[in-house]
C-alpha positions, 0 to 999 in steps of 0.5 A: 049198314055197319057205317050207319050203326056205328054213327049212330052209335058215335053220335051218342056217345059223344053227344050232351044229350048223355048229360042230360040223362044222367042223375044229379050225382052222376052229372056233379051237381054239388048241392043235389039230395043224392049227394048228400045221400051218397055222403052219408052212405059211404059213411055208412059203409065205412064206419062198418067196414071198421067195426069188423075190421075192429072186432077181429083186431079184439078178437086177436089180441083176445087169443093173444093176452090169453095164449101167454097165461099161464094153464090153470092147475085143474087144465094142465095136461096130467104127466102120467104113464098110460101104458096100465090103462092098455 
């Protein structure tokens, strides 16, 4: 029984029937509609990833730039003795 199942499995894996059932993109068609759509999807996802990375970079630059600026006088911490309030 095992030999029969193993032979059927090996026949299914190594036979050219699998290539017939494959989609044009998996089969390697260069001019199929699936190939064109897959290329568009790859470029779209590439742009989405780069926009997220660009946003992180822009926010990091914003934090770096504003971290180097001196604080306004009304934003500085007061150096007064707080013991009189206790």
